[in-house]
Structure formats: structure tokens, C-alpha cells
PDB file of the backbone (N, CA, C, O) and the ligand in Angstrom, with CONECT records:
HET     ZN  A 101       1
ATOM      1  N   UNK A   1     116.788 100.226  84.883  1.00  0.00           N
ATOM      2  CA  UNK A   1     115.567 100.067  83.958  1.00  0.00           C
ATOM      3  C   UNK A   1     114.406  99.368  84.570  1.00  0.00           C
ATOM      4  O   UNK A   1     113.933  98.350  84.065  1.00  0.00           O
ATOM      5  N   UNK A   2     113.955  99.901  85.636  1.00  0.00           N
ATOM      6  CA  UNK A   2     112.846  99.258  86.508  1.00  0.00           C
ATOM      7  C   UNK A   2     111.493 100.082  86.252  1.00  0.00           C
ATOM      8  O   UNK A   2     111.312 101.160  86.819  1.00  0.00           O
ATOM      9  N   UNK A   3     110.712  99.622  85.523  1.00  0.00           N
ATOM     10  CA  UNK A   3     109.375 100.289  85.376  1.00  0.00           C
ATOM     11  C   UNK A   3     108.676 100.556  86.610  1.00  0.00           C
ATOM     12  O   UNK A   3     108.000 101.573  86.769  1.00  0.00           O
ATOM     13  N   UNK A   4     108.824  99.676  87.472  1.00  0.00           N
ATOM     14  CA  UNK A   4     108.048  99.589  88.729  1.00  0.00           C
ATOM     15  C   UNK A   4     108.402 100.913  89.534  1.00  0.00           C
ATOM     16  O   UNK A   4     107.573 101.364  90.325  1.00  0.00           O
ATOM     17  N   UNK A   5     109.519 101.485  89.355  1.00  0.00           N
ATOM     18  CA  UNK A   5     110.031 102.615  90.017  1.00  0.00           C
ATOM     19  C   UNK A   5     109.494 103.923  89.441  1.00  0.00           C
ATOM     20  O   UNK A   5     109.659 104.965  90.074  1.00  0.00           O
ATOM     21  N   UNK A   6     108.878 103.913  88.303  1.00  0.00           N
ATOM     22  CA  UNK A   6     108.435 105.089  87.699  1.00  0.00           C
ATOM     23  C   UNK A   6     107.122 105.399  88.076  1.00  0.00           C
ATOM     24  O   UNK A   6     106.140 105.149  87.376  1.00  0.00           O
ATOM     25  N   UNK A   7     107.085 106.046  89.387  1.00  0.00           N
ATOM     26  CA  UNK A   7     105.778 106.581  89.780  1.00  0.00           C
ATOM     27  C   UNK A   7     105.581 108.021  89.182  1.00  0.00           C
ATOM     28  O   UNK A   7     106.482 108.734  88.741  1.00  0.00           O
ATOM     29  N   UNK A   8     104.184 108.333  89.247  1.00  0.00           N
ATOM     30  CA  UNK A   8     103.877 109.536  88.560  1.00  0.00           C
ATOM     31  C   UNK A   8     103.030 110.270  89.618  1.00  0.00           C
ATOM     32  O   UNK A   8     102.194 109.686  90.308  1.00  0.00           O
ATOM     33  N   UNK A   9     103.294 111.569  89.702  1.00  0.00           N
ATOM     34  CA  UNK A   9     102.286 112.437  90.441  1.00  0.00           C
ATOM     35  C   UNK A   9     100.988 112.556  89.815  1.00  0.00           C
ATOM     36  O   UNK A   9     100.828 112.767  88.613  1.00  0.00           O
ATOM     37  N   UNK A  10      99.999 112.404  90.731  1.00  0.00           N
ATOM     38  CA  UNK A  10      98.577 112.545  90.176  1.00  0.00           C
ATOM     39  C   UNK A  10      98.238 114.089  90.257  1.00  0.00           C
ATOM     40  O   UNK A  10      98.455 114.798  91.240  1.00  0.00           O
ATOM     41  N   UNK A  11      97.732 114.450  89.195  1.00  0.00           N
ATOM     42  CA  UNK A  11      97.346 116.000  89.071  1.00  0.00           C
ATOM     43  C   UNK A  11      95.946 116.055  89.303  1.00  0.00           C
ATOM     44  O   UNK A  11      95.234 115.102  88.990  1.00  0.00           O
ATOM     45  N   UNK A  12      95.452 117.162  89.861  1.00  0.00           N
ATOM     46  CA  UNK A  12      94.096 117.441  90.257  1.00  0.00           C
ATOM     47  C   UNK A  12      93.285 117.535  88.906  1.00  0.00           C
ATOM     48  O   UNK A  12      93.758 118.246  88.019  1.00  0.00           O
ATOM     49  N   UNK A  13      92.171 116.909  88.700  1.00  0.00           N
ATOM     50  CA  UNK A  13      91.335 117.006  87.517  1.00  0.00           C
ATOM     51  C   UNK A  13      90.742 118.436  87.393  1.00  0.00           C
ATOM     52  O   UNK A  13      90.370 118.812  86.282  1.00  0.00           O
ATOM     53  N   UNK A  14      90.649 119.141  88.321  1.00  0.00           N
ATOM     54  CA  UNK A  14      90.023 120.434  88.284  1.00  0.00           C
ATOM     55  C   UNK A  14      91.053 121.480  87.956  1.00  0.00           C
ATOM     56  O   UNK A  14      90.933 122.119  86.911  1.00  0.00           O
ATOM     57  N   UNK A  15      92.114 121.710  88.824  1.00  0.00           N
ATOM     58  CA  UNK A  15      93.119 122.738  88.440  1.00  0.00           C
ATOM     59  C   UNK A  15      94.401 122.258  87.931  1.00  0.00           C
ATOM     60  O   UNK A  15      95.329 123.028  87.682  1.00  0.00           O
ATOM     61  N   UNK A  16      94.458 121.036  87.780  1.00  0.00           N
ATOM     62  CA  UNK A  16      95.619 120.327  87.237  1.00  0.00           C
ATOM     63  C   UNK A  16      96.934 120.604  88.009  1.00  0.00           C
ATOM     64  O   UNK A  16      97.971 120.439  87.367  1.00  0.00           O
ATOM     65  N   UNK A  17      97.039 121.032  89.393  1.00  0.00           N
ATOM     66  CA  UNK A  17      98.120 121.077  90.069  1.00  0.00           C
ATOM     67  C   UNK A  17      98.479 119.782  90.727  1.00  0.00           C
ATOM     68  O   UNK A  17      97.618 118.912  90.860  1.00  0.00           O
ATOM     69  N   UNK A  18      99.595 119.624  91.108  1.00  0.00           N
ATOM     70  CA  UNK A  18     100.025 118.234  91.555  1.00  0.00           C
ATOM     71  C   UNK A  18      99.347 118.031  92.947  1.00  0.00           C
ATOM     72  O   UNK A  18      99.152 118.974  93.715  1.00  0.00           O
ATOM     73  N   UNK A  19      99.028 116.844  93.202  1.00  0.00           N
ATOM     74  CA  UNK A  19      98.519 116.460  94.438  1.00  0.00           C
ATOM     75  C   UNK A  19      99.679 115.811  95.085  1.00  0.00           C
ATOM     76  O   UNK A  19     100.799 115.849  94.575  1.00  0.00           O
ATOM     77  N   UNK A  20      99.388 115.128  96.365  1.00  0.00           N
ATOM     78  CA  UNK A  20     100.292 114.550  97.163  1.00  0.00           C
ATOM     79  C   UNK A  20     100.381 113.013  96.803  1.00  0.00           C
ATOM     80  O   UNK A  20     101.148 112.280  97.428  1.00  0.00           O
ATOM     81  N   UNK A  21      99.609 112.559  95.818  1.00  0.00           N
ATOM     82  CA  UNK A  21      99.594 111.242  95.513  1.00  0.00           C
ATOM     83  C   UNK A  21     100.330 110.866  94.313  1.00  0.00           C
ATOM     84  O   UNK A  21     100.345 111.509  93.263  1.00  0.00           O
ATOM     85  N   UNK A  22     100.986 109.692  94.569  1.00  0.00           N
ATOM     86  CA  UNK A  22     101.734 109.211  93.348  1.00  0.00           C
ATOM     87  C   UNK A  22     101.240 107.834  92.901  1.00  0.00           C
ATOM     88  O   UNK A  22     100.793 107.104  93.786  1.00  0.00           O
ATOM     89  N   UNK A  23     101.261 107.425  91.756  1.00  0.00           N
ATOM     90  CA  UNK A  23     100.766 106.029  91.440  1.00  0.00           C
ATOM     91  C   UNK A  23     101.944 105.490  90.491  1.00  0.00           C
ATOM     92  O   UNK A  23     102.619 106.215  89.760  1.00  0.00           O
ATOM     93  N   UNK A  24     102.070 104.225  90.608  1.00  0.00           N
ATOM     94  CA  UNK A  24     102.787 103.287  89.697  1.00  0.00           C
ATOM     95  C   UNK A  24     102.067 102.852  88.529  1.00  0.00           C
ATOM     96  O   UNK A  24     100.847 103.003  88.471  1.00  0.00           O
ATOM     97  N   UNK A  25     102.741 102.309  87.565  1.00  0.00           N
ATOM     98  CA  UNK A  25     102.043 101.830  86.452  1.00  0.00           C
ATOM     99  C   UNK A  25     101.006 100.884  86.693  1.00  0.00           C
ATOM    100  O   UNK A  25      99.986 100.784  86.012  1.00  0.00           O
ATOM    101  N   UNK A  26     101.339 100.105  87.811  1.00  0.00           N
ATOM    102  CA  UNK A  26     100.376  98.910  88.030  1.00  0.00           C
ATOM    103  C   UNK A  26      99.514  99.340  89.298  1.00  0.00           C
ATOM    104  O   UNK A  26      98.805  98.527  89.890  1.00  0.00           O
ATOM    105  N   UNK A  27      99.616 100.584  89.646  1.00  0.00           N
ATOM    106  CA  UNK A  27      98.668 101.062  90.747  1.00  0.00           C
ATOM    107  C   UNK A  27      97.190 101.191  90.280  1.00  0.00           C
ATOM    108  O   UNK A  27      96.911 101.731  89.209  1.00  0.00           O
ATOM    109  N   UNK A  28      96.251 100.677  91.121  1.00  0.00           N
ATOM    110  CA  UNK A  28      94.846 100.686  90.793  1.00  0.00           C
ATOM    111  C   UNK A  28      94.225 101.434  91.975  1.00  0.00           C
ATOM    112  O   UNK A  28      94.351 101.033  93.132  1.00  0.00           O
ATOM    113  N   UNK A  29      93.564 102.518  91.643  1.00  0.00           N
ATOM    114  CA  UNK A  29      92.821 103.239  92.609  1.00  0.00           C
ATOM    115  C   UNK A  29      91.312 103.235  92.196  1.00  0.00           C
ATOM    116  O   UNK A  29      91.009 103.734  91.112  1.00  0.00           O
ATOM    117  N   UNK A  30      90.328 102.684  93.023  1.00  0.00           N
ATOM    118  CA  UNK A  30      88.941 102.749  92.548  1.00  0.00           C
ATOM    119  C   UNK A  30      88.217 103.568  93.521  1.00  0.00           C
ATOM    120  O   UNK A  30      88.314 103.421  94.739  1.00  0.00           O
ATOM    121  N   UNK A  31      87.484 104.443  92.928  1.00  0.00           N
ATOM    122  CA  UNK A  31      86.729 105.415  93.782  1.00  0.00           C
ATOM    123  C   UNK A  31      87.540 105.967  95.055  1.00  0.00           C
ATOM    124  O   UNK A  31      87.248 105.804  96.239  1.00  0.00           O
ATOM    125  N   UNK A  32      88.458 106.552  94.597  1.00  0.00           N
ATOM    126  CA  UNK A  32      89.571 107.177  95.557  1.00  0.00           C
ATOM    127  C   UNK A  32      89.168 108.620  95.689  1.00  0.00           C
ATOM    128  O   UNK A  32      88.908 109.358  94.739  1.00  0.00           O
ATOM    129  N   UNK A  33      89.139 109.006  97.179  1.00  0.00           N
ATOM    130  CA  UNK A  33      88.935 110.398  97.294  1.00  0.00           C
ATOM    131  C   UNK A  33      90.318 111.204  97.152  1.00  0.00           C
ATOM    132  O   UNK A  33      91.093 111.372  98.094  1.00  0.00           O
ATOM    133  N   UNK A  34      90.502 111.633  95.973  1.00  0.00           N
ATOM    134  CA  UNK A  34      91.726 112.557  95.760  1.00  0.00           C
ATOM    135  C   UNK A  34      91.585 113.988  96.223  1.00  0.00           C
ATOM    136  O   UNK A  34      90.771 114.791  95.767  1.00  0.00           O
ATOM    137  N   UNK A  35      92.488 114.224  97.204  1.00  0.00           N
ATOM    138  CA  UNK A  35      92.514 115.633  97.703  1.00  0.00           C
ATOM    139  C   UNK A  35      93.485 116.355  97.065  1.00  0.00           C
ATOM    140  O   UNK A  35      94.646 115.979  96.900  1.00  0.00           O
ATOM    141  N   UNK A  36      92.931 117.562  96.648  1.00  0.00           N
ATOM    142  CA  UNK A  36      93.708 118.578  95.966  1.00  0.00           C
ATOM    143  C   UNK A  36      94.279 119.697  97.017  1.00  0.00           C
ATOM    144  O   UNK A  36      93.429 120.360  97.610  1.00  0.00           O
ATOM    145  N   UNK A  37      95.542 119.930  97.264  1.00  0.00           N
ATOM    146  CA  UNK A  37      95.963 120.904  98.224  1.00  0.00           C
ATOM    147  C   UNK A  37      95.672 122.325  97.841  1.00  0.00           C
ATOM    148  O   UNK A  37      95.648 123.254  98.649  1.00  0.00           O
ATOM    149  N   UNK A  38      95.433 122.439  96.445  1.00  0.00           N
ATOM    150  CA  UNK A  38      95.133 123.884  96.015  1.00  0.00           C
ATOM    151  C   UNK A  38      93.703 124.138  95.994  1.00  0.00           C
ATOM    152  O   UNK A  38      93.276 125.199  96.449  1.00  0.00           O
ATOM    153  N   UNK A  39      92.827 123.154  95.447  1.00  0.00           N
ATOM    154  CA  UNK A  39      91.444 123.400  95.528  1.00  0.00           C
ATOM    155  C   UNK A  39      90.853 123.284  96.972  1.00  0.00           C
ATOM    156  O   UNK A  39      89.852 123.912  97.317  1.00  0.00           O
ATOM    157  N   UNK A  40      91.573 122.404  97.821  1.00  0.00           N
ATOM    158  CA  UNK A  40      91.214 122.015  99.067  1.00  0.00           C
ATOM    159  C   UNK A  40      89.951 121.301  99.018  1.00  0.00           C
ATOM    160  O   UNK A  40      89.105 121.505  99.889  1.00  0.00           O
ATOM    161  N   UNK A  41      89.764 120.521  98.115  1.00  0.00           N
ATOM    162  CA  UNK A  41      88.576 119.761  97.956  1.00  0.00           C
ATOM    163  C   UNK A  41      89.035 118.275  97.414  1.00  0.00           C
ATOM    164  O   UNK A  41      90.081 118.019  96.818  1.00  0.00           O
ATOM    165  N   UNK A  42      88.097 117.463  97.737  1.00  0.00           N
ATOM    166  CA  UNK A  42      88.244 116.067  97.377  1.00  0.00           C
ATOM    167  C   UNK A  42      87.367 115.723  96.118  1.00  0.00           C
ATOM    168  O   UNK A  42      86.205 116.098  95.962  1.00  0.00           O
ATOM    169  N   UNK A  43      88.065 114.988  95.281  1.00  0.00           N
ATOM    170  CA  UNK A  43      87.333 114.455  94.113  1.00  0.00           C
ATOM    171  C   UNK A  43      87.258 112.986  93.954  1.00  0.00           C
ATOM    172  O   UNK A  43      88.362 112.444  94.002  1.00  0.00           O
ATOM    173  N   UNK A  44      86.270 112.217  93.780  1.00  0.00           N
ATOM    174  CA  UNK A  44      86.426 110.961  93.773  1.00  0.00           C
ATOM    175  C   UNK A  44      86.929 110.444  92.379  1.00  0.00           C
ATOM    176  O   UNK A  44      86.298 110.775  91.375  1.00  0.00           O
ATOM    177  N   UNK A  45      87.992 109.679  92.282  1.00  0.00           N
ATOM    178  CA  UNK A  45      88.432 109.309  91.014  1.00  0.00           C
ATOM    179  C   UNK A  45      88.915 107.877  91.152  1.00  0.00           C
ATOM    180  O   UNK A  45      89.072 107.270  92.212  1.00  0.00           O
ATOM    181  N   UNK A  46      89.134 107.410  89.874  1.00  0.00           N
ATOM    182  CA  UNK A  46      89.674 106.018  89.806  1.00  0.00           C
ATOM    183  C   UNK A  46      90.816 106.173  88.954  1.00  0.00           C
ATOM    184  O   UNK A  46      90.719 106.904  87.968  1.00  0.00           O
ATOM    185  N   UNK A  47      91.992 105.516  89.239  1.00  0.00           N
ATOM    186  CA  UNK A  47      93.200 105.637  88.429  1.00  0.00           C
ATOM    187  C   UNK A  47      93.535 104.256  88.269  1.00  0.00           C
ATOM    188  O   UNK A  47      93.683 103.516  89.242  1.00  0.00           O
ATOM    189  N   UNK A  48      93.682 103.816  86.899  1.00  0.00           N
ATOM    190  CA  UNK A  48      94.068 102.563  86.472  1.00  0.00           C
ATOM    191  C   UNK A  48      95.197 102.723  85.460  1.00  0.00           C
ATOM    192  O   UNK A  48      94.969 103.447  84.490  1.00  0.00           O
ATOM    193  N   UNK A  49      96.350 102.153  85.566  1.00  0.00           N
ATOM    194  CA  UNK A  49      97.630 102.314  84.688  1.00  0.00           C
ATOM    195  C   UNK A  49      97.701 103.742  84.407  1.00  0.00           C
ATOM    196  O   UNK A  49      97.670 104.142  83.243  1.00  0.00           O
ATOM    197  N   UNK A  50      97.796 104.552  85.420  1.00  0.00           N
ATOM    198  CA  UNK A  50      97.929 105.974  85.410  1.00  0.00           C
ATOM    199  C   UNK A  50      97.089 106.682  84.482  1.00  0.00           C
ATOM    200  O   UNK A  50      97.503 107.727  83.980  1.00  0.00           O
ATOM    201  N   UNK A  51      95.964 106.228  84.206  1.00  0.00           N
ATOM    202  CA  UNK A  51      94.868 107.082  83.516  1.00  0.00           C
ATOM    203  C   UNK A  51      93.652 107.255  84.475  1.00  0.00           C
ATOM    204  O   UNK A  51      93.172 106.333  85.134  1.00  0.00           O
ATOM    205  N   UNK A  52      93.203 108.558  84.477  1.00  0.00           N
ATOM    206  CA  UNK A  52      92.237 108.810  85.526  1.00  0.00           C
ATOM    207  C   UNK A  52      90.830 108.843  84.998  1.00  0.00           C
ATOM    208  O   UNK A  52      90.571 109.213  83.853  1.00  0.00           O
ATOM    209  N   UNK A  53      90.022 108.486  85.780  1.00  0.00           N
ATOM    210  CA  UNK A  53      88.521 108.551  85.579  1.00  0.00           C
ATOM    211  C   UNK A  53      88.059 109.375  86.753  1.00  0.00           C
ATOM    212  O   UNK A  53      88.246 109.077  87.933  1.00  0.00           O
ATOM    213  N   UNK A  54      87.347 110.598  86.239  1.00  0.00           N
ATOM    214  CA  UNK A  54      86.670 111.262  87.268  1.00  0.00           C
ATOM    215  C   UNK A  54      85.264 111.219  87.480  1.00  0.00           C
ATOM    216  O   UNK A  54      84.491 111.571  86.589  1.00  0.00           O
ATOM    217  N   UNK A  55      84.852 110.797  88.637  1.00  0.00           N
ATOM    218  CA  UNK A  55      83.461 110.531  88.963  1.00  0.00           C
ATOM    219  C   UNK A  55      82.688 111.838  88.817  1.00  0.00           C
ATOM    220  O   UNK A  55      83.089 112.905  89.281  1.00  0.00           O
ATOM    221  N   UNK A  56      81.514 111.675  88.119  1.00  0.00           N
ATOM    222  CA  UNK A  56      80.554 112.905  88.180  1.00  0.00           C
ATOM    223  C   UNK A  56      80.082 113.192  89.533  1.00  0.00           C
ATOM    224  O   UNK A  56      79.617 112.326  90.274  1.00  0.00           O
ATOM    225  N   UNK A  57      80.205 114.376  89.829  1.00  0.00           N
ATOM    226  CA  UNK A  57      79.850 114.897  91.272  1.00  0.00           C
ATOM    227  C   UNK A  57      79.038 116.147  91.043  1.00  0.00           C
ATOM    228  O   UNK A  57      79.472 117.089  90.380  1.00  0.00           O
ATOM    229  N   UNK A  58      77.858 116.132  91.606  1.00  0.00           N
ATOM    230  CA  UNK A  58      77.025 117.388  91.630  1.00  0.00           C
ATOM    231  C   UNK A  58      77.812 118.393  92.354  1.00  0.00           C
ATOM    232  O   UNK A  58      78.198 118.202  93.507  1.00  0.00           O
ATOM    233  N   UNK A  59      78.078 119.574  91.620  1.00  0.00           N
ATOM    234  CA  UNK A  59      78.686 120.637  92.270  1.00  0.00           C
ATOM    235  C   UNK A  59      77.679 121.621  93.008  1.00  0.00           C
ATOM    236  O   UNK A  59      76.846 122.248  92.354  1.00  0.00           O
ATOM    237  N   UNK A  60      77.769 121.728  94.253  1.00  0.00           N
ATOM    238  CA  UNK A  60      76.822 122.474  95.045  1.00  0.00           C
ATOM    239  C   UNK A  60      76.932 123.940  94.797  1.00  0.00           C
ATOM    240  O   UNK A  60      76.194 124.724  95.394  1.00  0.00           O
TER     241      UNK A  60
HETATM  242 ZN    ZN A 101      92.702 121.207  92.351  1.00  0.00          ZN2+
END
């Protein structure tokens, strides 16, 4: 019963497929370039307590 071991895969905010990044409940990512292997794009996100905030990014 160790909560620390419950890591979660981070899903792409665009296509929702699984990325290669996992976070724990106490993981904090700030302005993290999350790469999606499906979109082959990076999105800047912040993840705090497994909740994701996607930064607004002008789409070219
Ligand atoms: Zn994606």
C-alpha cells in the first residue's frame, strides 16, 4: 500500500495517447516540454499532483 509507487502515464493533451513520461502523485513538472511520440510534437505543460496544465501555444 505505497502511494508513492503509483505512477501514472502522462497522456498527450492533443491526441490523448500515452507519452513516455510517468508522474508520481508528488511529482511536480513546471513548464515541461512534453513530447508526444504520436504527434511528434512538444507541448509545454505543467503537471502538479497528476493534474496537467497546458500552456497556450500559438499554432503555426
Ligand atoms: Zn499527441
